[in-house]
VOFIFI-282297 format. One record per atom (N, C-alpha, C, CB): residue number from 0; residue in three letters; atom name; x, y, z. Coordinates in Angstrom, 1 decimal. Glycine has a CB too. Example, Ala and Ser with C-alpha at 12.3 -4.5 7.8 and 13.67 -1.06 7.14 Angstrom:
REM VOFIFI-282297
<num 0	residu ALA	atome N	east 13.2	north -5.7	up 7.8> .
<num 0	residu ALA	atome CA	east 12.3	north -4.5	up 7.8> .
<num 0	residu ALA	atome C	east 13.2	north -3.3	up 7.8> .
<num 0	residu ALA	atome CB	east 11.3	north -4.5	up 9.0> .
<num 1	residu SER	atome N	east 12.8	north -2.2	up 7.1> .
<num 1	residu SER	atome CA	east 13.7	north -1.1	up 7.1> .
<num 1	residu SER	atome C	east 12.9	north 0.0	up 7.9> .
<num 1	residu SER	atome CB	east 14.1	north -0.6	up 5.7> .
***
This chain:
REM VOFIFI-282297
<num 0	residu MET	atome N	east 0.8	north -1.2	up 0.0> .
<num 0	residu MET	atome CA	east 0.0	north 0.0	up 0.0> .
<num 0	residu MET	atome C	east 0.9	north 1.2	up 0.0> .
<num 0	residu MET	atome CB	east -1.0	north 0.0	up 1.2> .
<num 1	residu ALA	atome N	east 0.6	north 2.2	up -0.8> .
<num 1	residu ALA	atome CA	east 1.3	north 3.4	up -0.9> .
<num 1	residu ALA	atome C	east 1.1	north 4.3	up 0.3> .
<num 1	residu ALA	atome CB	east 0.9	north 4.2	up -2.2> .
<num 2	residu TYR	atome N	east 2.0	north 5.2	up 0.6> .
<num 2	residu TYR	atome CA	east 1.8	north 6.1	up 1.7> .
<num 2	residu TYR	atome C	east 1.0	north 7.3	up 1.3> .
<num 2	residu TYR	atome CB	east 3.2	north 6.6	up 2.2> .
<num 3	residu ARG	atome N	east 0.4	north 7.9	up 2.2> .
<num 3	residu ARG	atome CA	east -0.3	north 9.2	up 2.0> .
<num 3	residu ARG	atome C	east 0.0	north 10.1	up 3.2> .
<num 3	residu ARG	atome CB	east -1.9	north 9.0	up 1.8> .
<num 4	residu ILE	atome N	east -0.2	north 11.4	up 2.9> .
<num 4	residu ILE	atome CA	east 0.1	north 12.4	up 4.0> .
<num 4	residu ILE	atome C	east -1.2	north 12.9	up 4.5> .
<num 4	residu ILE	atome CB	east 1.0	north 13.5	up 3.4> .
<num 5	residu GLN	atome N	east -1.3	north 12.8	up 5.9> .
<num 5	residu GLN	atome CA	east -2.5	north 13.3	up 6.5> .
<num 5	residu GLN	atome C	east -2.4	north 14.9	up 6.5> .
<num 5	residu GLN	atome CB	east -2.6	north 12.8	up 8.0> .
<num 6	residu LYS	atome N	east -3.3	north 15.5	up 5.8> .
<num 6	residu LYS	atome CA	east -3.2	north 16.9	up 5.6> .
<num 6	residu LYS	atome C	east -3.4	north 17.7	up 6.9> .
<num 6	residu LYS	atome CB	east -4.3	north 17.4	up 4.6> .
<num 7	residu ASP	atome N	east -4.2	north 17.1	up 7.8> .
<num 7	residu ASP	atome CA	east -4.4	north 17.8	up 9.1> .
<num 7	residu ASP	atome C	east -3.2	north 17.8	up 10.0> .
<num 7	residu ASP	atome CB	east -5.6	north 17.2	up 9.8> .
<num 8	residu LYS	atome N	east -2.3	north 16.9	up 9.7> .
<num 8	residu LYS	atome CA	east -1.0	north 16.8	up 10.5> .
<num 8	residu LYS	atome C	east 0.2	north 17.5	up 9.9> .
<num 8	residu LYS	atome CB	east -0.7	north 15.4	up 10.8> .
<num 9	residu CYS	atome N	east 0.2	north 17.6	up 8.6> .
<num 9	residu CYS	atome CA	east 1.3	north 18.1	up 7.8> .
<num 9	residu CYS	atome C	east 1.6	north 19.5	up 8.2> .
<num 9	residu CYS	atome CB	east 1.1	north 17.9	up 6.3> .
<num 10	residu ILE	atome N	east 2.8	north 19.9	up 8.5> .
<num 10	residu ILE	atome CA	east 3.2	north 21.2	up 8.8> .
<num 10	residu ILE	atome C	east 4.0	north 21.9	up 7.6> .
<num 10	residu ILE	atome CB	east 4.1	north 21.3	up 10.1> .
<num 11	residu SER	atome N	east 4.0	north 21.2	up 6.5> .
<num 11	residu SER	atome CA	east 4.6	north 21.7	up 5.2> .
<num 11	residu SER	atome C	east 6.1	north 22.1	up 5.4> .
<num 11	residu SER	atome CB	east 3.9	north 22.9	up 4.7> .
<num 12	residu CYS	atome N	east 6.8	north 21.2	up 6.2> .
<num 12	residu CYS	atome CA	east 8.3	north 21.5	up 6.4> .
<num 12	residu CYS	atome C	east 9.1	north 21.0	up 5.2> .
<num 12	residu CYS	atome CB	east 8.7	north 20.8	up 7.7> .
<num 13	residu GLY	atome N	east 8.6	north 20.0	up 4.4> .
<num 13	residu GLY	atome CA	east 9.4	north 19.5	up 3.3> .
<num 13	residu GLY	atome C	east 10.4	north 18.5	up 3.6> .
<num 13	residu GLY	atome CB	east 10.0	north 20.7	up 2.6> .
<num 14	residu ALA	atome N	east 10.5	north 18.0	up 4.8> .
<num 14	residu ALA	atome CA	east 11.5	north 17.0	up 5.1> .
<num 14	residu ALA	atome C	east 11.2	north 15.7	up 4.4> .
<num 14	residu ALA	atome CB	east 11.4	north 16.7	up 6.6> .
<num 15	residu CYS	atome N	east 9.9	north 15.3	up 4.2> .
<num 15	residu CYS	atome CA	east 9.6	north 14.1	up 3.5> .
<num 15	residu CYS	atome C	east 10.0	north 14.2	up 2.0> .
<num 15	residu CYS	atome CB	east 8.1	north 13.9	up 3.6> .
<num 16	residu ALA	atome N	east 9.7	north 15.3	up 1.4> .
<num 16	residu ALA	atome CA	east 10.0	north 15.4	up 0.0> .
<num 16	residu ALA	atome C	east 11.5	north 15.3	up -0.3> .
<num 16	residu ALA	atome CB	east 9.5	north 16.8	up -0.6> .
<num 17	residu SER	atome N	east 12.3	north 15.8	up 0.6> .
<num 17	residu SER	atome CA	east 13.8	north 15.7	up 0.3> .
<num 17	residu SER	atome C	east 14.3	north 14.3	up 0.6> .
<num 17	residu SER	atome CB	east 14.5	north 16.7	up 1.3> .
<num 18	residu GLN	atome N	east 13.6	north 13.5	up 1.3> .
<num 18	residu GLN	atome CA	east 14.0	north 12.1	up 1.5> .
<num 18	residu GLN	atome C	east 13.5	north 11.1	up 0.6> .
<num 18	residu GLN	atome CB	east 13.7	north 11.8	up 3.0> .
<num 19	residu CYS	atome N	east 12.5	north 11.4	up -0.2> .
<num 19	residu CYS	atome CA	east 11.8	north 10.5	up -1.1> .
<num 19	residu CYS	atome C	east 12.8	north 10.1	up -2.2> .
<num 19	residu CYS	atome CB	east 10.5	north 11.0	up -1.7> .
<num 20	residu PRO	atome N	east 13.2	north 8.8	up -2.4> .
<num 20	residu PRO	atome CA	east 14.1	north 8.4	up -3.4> .
<num 20	residu PRO	atome C	east 13.6	north 8.4	up -4.8> .
<num 20	residu PRO	atome CB	east 14.6	north 7.1	up -3.1> .
<num 21	residu VAL	atome N	east 12.3	north 8.5	up -5.0> .
<num 21	residu VAL	atome CA	east 11.7	north 8.4	up -6.3> .
<num 21	residu VAL	atome C	east 10.9	north 9.7	up -6.7> .
<num 21	residu VAL	atome CB	east 10.7	north 7.3	up -6.4> .
<num 22	residu GLY	atome N	east 11.0	north 10.7	up -5.8> .
<num 22	residu GLY	atome CA	east 10.3	north 12.0	up -6.1> .
<num 22	residu GLY	atome C	east 8.8	north 11.9	up -6.2> .
<num 22	residu GLY	atome CB	east 10.8	north 12.5	up -7.4> .
<num 23	residu ALA	atome N	east 8.2	north 11.1	up -5.3> .
<num 23	residu ALA	atome CA	east 6.8	north 10.9	up -5.3> .
<num 23	residu ALA	atome C	east 6.1	north 12.0	up -4.5> .
<num 23	residu ALA	atome CB	east 6.4	north 9.6	up -4.8> .
<num 24	residu ILE	atome N	east 6.8	north 12.8	up -3.8> .
<num 24	residu ILE	atome CA	east 6.2	north 13.8	up -2.9> .
<num 24	residu ILE	atome C	east 6.4	north 15.2	up -3.5> .
<num 24	residu ILE	atome CB	east 6.8	north 13.7	up -1.5> .
<num 25	residu SER	atome N	east 5.3	north 16.0	up -3.5> .
<num 25	residu SER	atome CA	east 5.3	north 17.4	up -4.0> .
<num 25	residu SER	atome C	east 4.5	north 18.2	up -3.1> .
<num 25	residu SER	atome CB	east 4.9	north 17.5	up -5.4> .
<num 26	residu GLU	atome N	east 4.7	north 19.5	up -3.1> .
<num 26	residu GLU	atome CA	east 4.0	north 20.5	up -2.3> .
<num 26	residu GLU	atome C	east 2.6	north 20.7	up -2.9> .
<num 26	residu GLU	atome CB	east 4.7	north 21.8	up -2.2> .
<num 27	residu GLY	atome N	east 1.6	north 20.5	up -2.1> .
<num 27	residu GLY	atome CA	east 0.2	north 20.6	up -2.6> .
<num 27	residu GLY	atome C	east -0.4	north 21.8	up -2.0> .
<num 27	residu GLY	atome CB	east -0.6	north 19.4	up -2.2> .
<num 28	residu ASP	atome N	east -1.7	north 21.9	up -1.9> .
<num 28	residu ASP	atome CA	east -2.5	north 23.0	up -1.4> .
<num 28	residu ASP	atome C	east -2.5	north 22.9	up 0.1> .
<num 28	residu ASP	atome CB	east -3.9	north 23.0	up -1.9> .
<num 29	residu GLY	atome N	east -1.5	north 23.6	up 0.8> .
<num 29	residu GLY	atome CA	east -1.5	north 23.7	up 2.2> .
<num 29	residu GLY	atome C	east -0.8	north 22.5	up 2.9> .
<num 29	residu GLY	atome CB	east -2.8	north 23.8	up 2.7> .
<num 30	residu ALA	atome N	east -0.4	north 21.5	up 2.1> .
<num 30	residu ALA	atome CA	east 0.3	north 20.3	up 2.7> .
<num 30	residu ALA	atome C	east 1.0	north 19.6	up 1.5> .
<num 30	residu ALA	atome CB	east -0.7	north 19.3	up 3.4> .
<num 31	residu TYR	atome N	east 1.9	north 18.7	up 1.9> .
<num 31	residu TYR	atome CA	east 2.6	north 17.9	up 0.9> .
<num 31	residu TYR	atome C	east 1.7	north 16.7	up 0.5> .
<num 31	residu TYR	atome CB	east 4.0	north 17.4	up 1.4> .
<num 32	residu GLU	atome N	east 1.9	north 16.2	up -0.7> .
<num 32	residu GLU	atome CA	east 1.1	north 15.1	up -1.2> .
<num 32	residu GLU	atome C	east 2.0	north 14.0	up -1.8> .
<num 32	residu GLU	atome CB	east 0.1	north 15.6	up -2.3> .
<num 33	residu ILE	atome N	east 1.6	north 12.8	up -1.7> .
<num 33	residu ILE	atome CA	east 2.3	north 11.7	up -2.3> .
<num 33	residu ILE	atome C	east 1.6	north 11.1	up -3.5> .
<num 33	residu ILE	atome CB	east 2.6	north 10.6	up -1.2> .
<num 34	residu ASP	atome N	east 2.2	north 11.0	up -4.6> .
<num 34	residu ASP	atome CA	east 1.6	north 10.4	up -5.8> .
<num 34	residu ASP	atome C	east 1.7	north 8.9	up -5.6> .
<num 34	residu ASP	atome CB	east 2.4	north 10.8	up -7.1> .
<num 35	residu PRO	atome N	east 0.5	north 8.2	up -5.4> .
<num 35	residu PRO	atome CA	east 0.5	north 6.8	up -5.1> .
<num 35	residu PRO	atome C	east 1.0	north 5.9	up -6.3> .
<num 35	residu PRO	atome CB	east -0.9	north 6.4	up -4.8> .
<num 36	residu ASN	atome N	east 1.0	north 6.5	up -7.5> .
<num 36	residu ASN	atome CA	east 1.4	north 5.8	up -8.7> .
<num 36	residu ASN	atome C	east 3.0	north 5.8	up -8.8> .
<num 36	residu ASN	atome CB	east 0.9	north 6.4	up -9.9> .
<num 37	residu VAL	atome N	east 3.6	north 6.6	up -8.0> .
<num 37	residu VAL	atome CA	east 5.1	north 6.7	up -8.0> .
<num 37	residu VAL	atome C	east 5.7	north 6.1	up -6.7> .
<num 37	residu VAL	atome CB	east 5.5	north 8.2	up -8.2> .
<num 38	residu CYS	atome N	east 4.9	north 6.2	up -5.6> .
<num 38	residu CYS	atome CA	east 5.4	north 5.7	up -4.3> .
<num 38	residu CYS	atome C	east 5.8	north 4.3	up -4.4> .
<num 38	residu CYS	atome CB	east 4.3	north 5.9	up -3.2> .
<num 39	residu ILE	atome N	east 7.0	north 4.0	up -3.8> .
<num 39	residu ILE	atome CA	east 7.5	north 2.6	up -3.8> .
<num 39	residu ILE	atome C	east 7.4	north 2.0	up -2.4> .
<num 39	residu ILE	atome CB	east 9.0	north 2.5	up -4.2> .
<num 40	residu GLU	atome N	east 6.7	north 2.7	up -1.5> .
<num 40	residu GLU	atome CA	east 6.4	north 2.2	up -0.2> .
<num 40	residu GLU	atome C	east 7.6	north 1.9	up 0.7> .
<num 40	residu GLU	atome CB	east 5.6	north 0.9	up -0.3> .
<num 41	residu CYS	atome N	east 8.6	north 2.7	up 0.5> .
<num 41	residu CYS	atome CA	east 9.9	north 2.5	up 1.3> .
<num 41	residu CYS	atome C	east 9.8	north 3.0	up 2.7> .
<num 41	residu CYS	atome CB	east 11.0	north 3.2	up 0.6> .
<num 42	residu GLY	atome N	east 8.9	north 4.0	up 3.0> .
<num 42	residu GLY	atome CA	east 8.8	north 4.5	up 4.4> .
<num 42	residu GLY	atome C	east 9.7	north 5.6	up 4.8> .
<num 42	residu GLY	atome CB	east 8.9	north 3.4	up 5.3> .
<num 43	residu ALA	atome N	east 10.6	north 6.0	up 3.8> .
<num 43	residu ALA	atome CA	east 11.5	north 7.1	up 4.2> .
<num 43	residu ALA	atome C	east 10.8	north 8.3	up 4.6> .
<num 43	residu ALA	atome CB	east 12.4	north 7.4	up 2.9> .
<num 44	residu CYS	atome N	east 9.7	north 8.6	up 4.0> .
<num 44	residu CYS	atome CA	east 8.9	north 9.8	up 4.4> .
<num 44	residu CYS	atome C	east 8.4	north 9.7	up 5.8> .
<num 44	residu CYS	atome CB	east 7.8	north 10.1	up 3.5> .
<num 45	residu ALA	atome N	east 7.9	north 8.6	up 6.2> .
<num 45	residu ALA	atome CA	east 7.4	north 8.4	up 7.5> .
<num 45	residu ALA	atome C	east 8.5	north 8.4	up 8.6> .
<num 45	residu ALA	atome CB	east 6.7	north 7.0	up 7.6> .
<num 46	residu ALA	atome N	east 9.7	north 7.9	up 8.2> .
<num 46	residu ALA	atome CA	east 10.8	north 7.9	up 9.2> .
<num 46	residu ALA	atome C	east 11.3	north 9.3	up 9.5> .
<num 46	residu ALA	atome CB	east 11.9	north 7.0	up 8.6> .
<num 47	residu ILE	atome N	east 11.2	north 10.2	up 8.5> .
<num 47	residu ILE	atome CA	east 11.8	north 11.5	up 8.7> .
<num 47	residu ILE	atome C	east 10.8	north 12.6	up 9.2> .
<num 47	residu ILE	atome CB	east 12.4	north 12.0	up 7.4> .
<num 48	residu CYS	atome N	east 9.5	north 12.3	up 9.1> .
<num 48	residu CYS	atome CA	east 8.5	north 13.3	up 9.4> .
<num 48	residu CYS	atome C	east 8.5	north 13.6	up 10.9> .
<num 48	residu CYS	atome CB	east 7.1	north 12.8	up 8.9> .
<num 49	residu PRO	atome N	east 8.6	north 14.9	up 11.3> .
<num 49	residu PRO	atome CA	east 8.6	north 15.2	up 12.7> .
<num 49	residu PRO	atome C	east 7.2	north 15.2	up 13.4> .
<num 49	residu PRO	atome CB	east 9.1	north 16.6	up 12.9> .
<num 50	residu VAL	atome N	east 6.1	north 15.1	up 12.5> .
<num 50	residu VAL	atome CA	east 4.8	north 15.1	up 13.1> .
<num 50	residu VAL	atome C	east 4.0	north 13.8	up 12.7> .
<num 50	residu VAL	atome CB	east 4.0	north 16.3	up 12.7> .
<num 51	residu GLU	atome N	east 4.7	north 12.8	up 12.2> .
<num 51	residu GLU	atome CA	east 4.1	north 11.5	up 11.8> .
<num 51	residu GLU	atome C	east 2.9	north 11.7	up 10.8> .
<num 51	residu GLU	atome CB	east 3.7	north 10.8	up 13.0> .
<num 52	residu ALA	atome N	east 3.0	north 12.6	up 9.9> .
<num 52	residu ALA	atome CA	east 1.9	north 12.8	up 8.9> .
<num 52	residu ALA	atome C	east 1.8	north 11.7	up 7.9> .
<num 52	residu ALA	atome CB	east 2.1	north 14.1	up 8.2> .
<num 53	residu PRO	atome N	east 2.9	north 11.1	up 7.3> .
<num 53	residu PRO	atome CA	east 2.7	north 10.1	up 6.3> .
<num 53	residu PRO	atome C	east 2.3	north 8.7	up 7.0> .
<num 53	residu PRO	atome CB	east 4.1	north 9.9	up 5.6> .
<num 54	residu ILE	atome N	east 1.3	north 8.1	up 6.4> .
<num 54	residu ILE	atome CA	east 0.8	north 6.8	up 6.9> .
<num 54	residu ILE	atome C	east 0.6	north 6.0	up 5.7> .
<num 54	residu ILE	atome CB	east -0.5	north 6.9	up 7.7> .
<num 55	residu GLN	atome N	east 0.6	north 4.6	up 5.9> .
<num 55	residu GLN	atome CA	east 0.3	north 3.7	up 4.8> .
<num 55	residu GLN	atome C	east -1.2	north 3.8	up 4.5> .
<num 55	residu GLN	atome CB	east 0.7	north 2.3	up 5.1> .
<num 56	residu ASP	atome N	east -1.6	north 3.9	up 3.2> .
<num 56	residu ASP	atome CA	east -3.0	north 4.0	up 2.9> .
<num 56	residu ASP	atome C	east -3.6	north 2.7	up 2.7> .
<num 56	residu ASP	atome CB	east -3.1	north 4.8	up 1.5> .
***
């Protein structure tokens, strides 16, 4: 299952985007977003996020 970012938790710090090895994360409207078609489910975003916003969908 791909990861997704919980918009209500995301603080738009960008830490997840810089750690994504495939570039699946981009800045969206008020929060970062993960493209489920690109996500390889590695968990790098979840490991680096200071507010635990990324979760497996």
